[in-house]
C-alpha positions in Angstrom: -59.0 -41.6 -73.5 -62.7 -41.0 -73.1 -64.5 -38.4 -75.5 -68.3 -39.1 -75.6 -70.0 -37.1 -72.6 -72.1 -39.7 -70.9 -76.2 -38.8 -71.7 -75.5 -35.9 -73.9 -76.1 -37.1 -77.3 -73.3 -34.8 -78.7 -70.9 -36.6 -81.4 -69.1 -33.6 -82.5 -65.9 -34.7 -80.2 -66.4 -38.0 -81.3 -66.5 -36.5 -84.9 -63.3 -34.4 -84.5 -61.4 -37.0 -83.4 -62.5 -39.5 -86.2 -61.5 -36.8 -88.6 -57.9 -36.2 -87.3 -57.1 -39.9 -86.7 -57.8 -40.5 -90.8 -55.7 -37.9 -91.6 -53.1 -39.3 -89.7 -53.1 -42.5 -91.2 -53.5 -40.5 -94.7 -49.9 -39.2 -93.9 -48.5 -41.2 -92.4 -48.9 -44.8 -94.3 -49.0 -44.4 -98.1 -51.3 -47.3 -98.4 -53.9 -45.9 -97.0 -54.2 -43.3 -100.2 -54.1 -46.0 -103.0 -58.1 -46.0 -102.7 -58.9 -43.0 -100.1 -59.3 -45.7 -97.6 -62.3 -47.2 -99.0 -60.3 -50.6 -98.5 -60.1 -50.0 -94.9 -63.7 -49.8 -92.7 -64.1 -48.7 -89.1 -66.4 -50.3 -86.4 -68.8 -48.0 -84.8 -70.8 -48.8 -81.6 -74.0 -48.0 -80.7 -75.8 -44.7 -82.7 -72.6 -43.5 -84.4 -72.7 -45.2 -87.3 -76.5 -43.9 -87.9 -75.2 -40.8 -86.5 -73.6 -40.2 -90.1 -76.9 -41.7 -91.7 -79.4 -38.7 -90.3 -76.6 -36.5 -90.9 -76.4 -37.4 -94.7 -72.5 -38.0 -93.9 -73.8 -42.1 -94.9 -73.5 -42.3 -98.6 -75.4 -44.8 -100.6 -73.2 -47.0 -102.3 -70.0 -46.4 -100.9 -70.3 -46.9 -97.0 -72.0 -50.3 -95.3 -75.1 -50.0 -93.1 -74.5 -52.6 -90.1 -77.5 -54.3 -87.8 -77.3 -52.7 -84.5 -77.5 -55.9 -81.7 -77.7 -56.4 -78.4 -75.9 -59.0 -76.9 -77.4 -59.8 -73.2 -75.7 -63.1 -72.8 -71.6 -63.0 -74.0 -70.5 -66.8 -73.4 -74.4 -67.8 -74.8 -75.4 -64.5 -77.2 -78.1 -67.4 -78.9 -79.5 -68.0 -75.2 -83.0 -67.6 -75.3 -83.6 -66.7 -79.0 -86.8 -68.4 -80.8 -90.0 -67.7 -80.7 -93.8 -68.9 -80.2 -96.0 -69.9 -82.9 -98.1 -67.8 -84.8 -101.3 -69.0 -83.1 -100.1 -68.3 -79.5 -99.5 -64.7 -80.3 -102.6 -62.3 -79.4 -100.3 -59.3 -78.7 -101.4 -57.4 -82.6 -97.9 -55.2 -81.7 -95.7 -54.3 -78.8 -93.4 -51.2 -77.9 -91.0 -50.6 -74.5 -88.0 -48.6 -74.6 -86.8 -45.1 -73.7 -88.4 -42.1 -74.8 -85.8 -40.9 -77.0 -87.5 -37.9 -79.4 -88.7 -37.6 -81.8 -91.0 -40.5 -82.9 -91.7 -42.5 -79.8 -93.3 -39.4 -77.8 -96.0 -39.5 -80.9 -96.1 -43.4 -80.4 -96.7 -43.0 -76.8 -99.3 -40.1 -77.7 -101.7 -41.7 -79.8 -101.2 -45.8 -78.9 -100.4 -45.9 -75.1 -103.3 -47.1 -73.0 -105.7 -46.6 -76.0 -106.1 -50.3 -77.2 -105.8 -53.9 -76.1 -104.3 -55.0 -79.2 -101.2 -52.5 -78.6 -99.3 -53.2 -76.0 -97.5 -49.3 -76.0 -95.3 -48.0 -73.1 -92.3 -46.2 -72.5 -90.0 -48.1 -71.0 -91.6 -51.5 -69.3 -93.7 -51.0 -65.9 -92.0 -53.3 -63.2 -95.5 -54.5 -62.5 -95.9 -55.5 -66.2 -92.9 -56.7 -66.1 -93.0 -59.0 -63.6 -96.3 -60.8 -65.6 -94.5 -60.6 -69.0 -91.2 -59.9 -69.5 -89.9 -57.9 -72.4 -88.8 -61.4 -74.0 -91.9 -62.6 -73.6 -93.3 -59.6 -75.0 -91.7 -59.9 -78.5 -92.5 -64.0 -78.0 -95.8 -62.9 -77.9 -96.8 -60.4 -80.5 -97.6 -60.3 -84.3 -95.4 -57.5 -84.8 -92.4 -55.6 -82.8 -92.3 -52.0 -83.6 -89.3 -50.9 -84.3 -89.2 -46.7 -84.2 -86.1 -44.5 -83.9 -84.8 -42.8 -81.1 -82.0 -40.4 -81.2 -81.0 -42.1 -84.1 -82.2 -43.9 -86.8 -81.4 -47.3 -86.4 -82.2 -49.1 -83.5 -81.4 -52.9 -82.0 -84.9 -54.1 -81.9 -85.1 -54.9 -85.4 -82.8 -58.0 -84.4 -84.3 -58.5 -81.1 -87.4 -58.9 -83.5 -85.8 -61.9 -86.0 -83.8 -63.5 -82.4 -87.7 -63.6 -81.4 -89.5 -64.5 -84.3 -91.6 -61.3 -84.4 -92.6 -58.9 -87.5 -90.5 -56.1 -87.4 -92.4 -52.7 -88.1 -89.7 -50.1 -88.9 -90.5 -46.8 -88.4 -87.0 -44.3 -89.4 -88.1 -42.5 -92.3 -84.2 -42.7 -93.9 -82.8 -45.8 -92.0 -80.1 -47.5 -94.8 -81.3 -51.1 -94.0 -78.8 -53.8 -93.5 -77.5 -56.2 -95.7 -79.5 -54.9 -98.3 -77.8 -55.9 -101.5 -78.9 -59.8 -100.6 -81.8 -59.1 -98.5 -85.6 -58.4 -99.5 -86.3 -56.7 -96.6 -90.1 -56.2 -98.0 -90.1 -59.9 -97.9 -89.8 -60.8 -93.6 -91.1 -56.8 -92.2 -92.8 -54.3 -92.6 -91.5 -50.0 -93.2 -94.2 -47.1 -91.6 -93.5 -43.9 -92.4 -93.2 -41.8 -89.4 -96.4 -39.9 -90.4 -98.2 -42.9 -90.3 -98.4 -43.6 -86.9 -101.4 -42.5 -86.0 -103.1 -45.3 -88.7 -100.4 -47.5 -87.5 -103.6 -50.5 -86.7 -105.5 -49.8 -89.3 -102.4 -50.5 -91.8 -101.3 -53.9 -89.5 -105.2 -55.3 -89.3 -105.2 -54.4 -93.3 -102.3 -56.8 -94.1 -104.2 -60.4 -94.9 -102.8 -63.5 -92.5 -101.3 -65.6 -95.3 -99.2 -62.8 -96.1 -98.1 -61.9 -92.3 -97.5 -66.0 -92.1 -95.4 -65.5 -94.8 -93.5 -62.9 -92.9 -93.5 -64.5 -90.3 -91.9 -67.1 -91.7 -89.4 -65.5 -93.2 -87.9 -63.9 -90.5 -87.6 -67.9 -89.0 -85.7 -69.1 -91.9 -83.1 -65.3 -92.3 -82.6 -65.5 -88.4 -79.4 -67.6 -89.5 -78.3 -64.0 -90.9 -78.3 -62.3 -87.7 -77.1 -65.2 -85.1 -73.9 -63.9 -83.7 -71.3 -66.6 -82.3 -68.7 -67.1 -80.5 -67.2 -68.7 -82.9 -68.4 -67.5 -86.4 -70.2 -70.2 -88.8 -71.1 -70.4 -92.2 -74.0 -67.3 -93.3 -73.7 -66.1 -89.7 -73.7 -62.5 -88.7 -70.4 -62.1 -88.8 -69.4 -63.3 -92.7 -72.9 -61.0 -93.3 -71.0 -58.2 -92.4 -67.7 -59.4 -94.3 -69.9 -60.1 -97.2 -71.6 -56.7 -96.8 -68.7 -55.0 -97.0 -67.0 -56.7 -99.9 -69.4 -56.6 -102.3 -69.9 -52.8 -101.7 -66.0 -52.8 -102.7 -66.2 -55.2 -105.2 -69.1 -52.6 -106.8 -67.2 -49.7 -106.2 -64.5 -51.6 -108.7 -66.7 -52.1 -111.1 -68.0 -48.7 -111.0 -64.4 -47.2 -111.5 -63.3 -49.6 -114.5 -66.5 -48.8 -116.0 -66.0 -44.8 -115.6 
């Protein structure tokens, strides 16, 4: 059944459908009500889960934020993963993508065609992609910009990690995935939306050694974001399970204390 109207960006029909479905489960299966559903989880694709964050439905400490990923080759999900050494990354910052409101148009307003060090585009032009693909741009950049689109999350965060480019997250309300075990400040940078005009200044203020540590850490933790045909220890599948288990364990401990 198709509930979502393509390109409408209206998730209300999905919200109503999900609410009614959960109510049906609660009425039909007594085990659901033992914990009000907190020992169950629903997997949502693309922007649905982070629509919950941006609308305040996401509850920190109860809900789990999952990384958004793009699998370009189902049979070989890790094909083309990897990047270039720091000395072979001449581009300071890179972004290319559709102009979802409101952050991305602001990014283009201040940086498109303004600075050779800042390769900022809308959709990557054909004349540019013929010379250097989207992936090669990421592999050749020190920082990969991950601005929010219609929702706060972006698959570019994981893409940046795949291509060993330090992600720069521009989304004020993003609940970072796996925050219970990963120190995001060690391998990424968060820039407030209001600071987009100062973006180059912020990036250049980071000492080379500090950048090198971040980029090295991106490479070290990359395995935690790998999808594999057969899950292996510490990969993305297991990280998701661990995140759900950890959140549930915390809830049980809190209920015992209270």
